N, C-alpha and C positions, 0 to 999 in steps of 0.2 A: 352639498353634492360634490363640490370640488375637493373638500377635505376628505370626504368618504373615499373618493377615487384615489387620492394621495395615500391614504392609509392602506388601501388595498394594494397599491403598487409597492409601498414600503414593506408590507408583509410578504409579498411575493418575492421581492429581492432578498429579504432576510432569509426566507426559506431556501431560496436558490443558493445563497452564500453558505448556509448550513449544510446543504446537500453537497456542495463542492468541497467543503471542509471534510465531510465524512468520506467522500470519494478520495480525496488526497490522503487521508489517514489510511484508508484501505490499500491504496497504491504503495504507500511507504511500507506497510506491513508485508505486502506481497514481495516488494523488493528485498526486504530483510530476509524473508524466507528463501528467496531465490539465492541470495548471497550465502546463506547458511548451507543450503543444499550444494551449491558450487564448492564450498569449502570441504564438505564431507566427501564429495566425489574426488576432489583433488587429493585429499588425504588417503583415500582408498587407492588411487592411482600411484601415489608415492610408495605406499606399502607394497603394492604388487610389483612395482619396479624393483624394490629392494628384496624381492623374493620372500616376503612375509605373507602369511595367511591372515588377512585382516578380519575376515568374517568369522 
């Protein structure tokens, strides 16, 4: 019974760790997308400041 309980706890913590890892990956991907978008916005602003039609 104790071993069964331990195995259930271990499985639960492993699943939790896997879910946290997936969440971390998703947050990193989102941060990368936000940085890329910020770069695009910055580039457009620079072009418009220089009087060029970027679009």
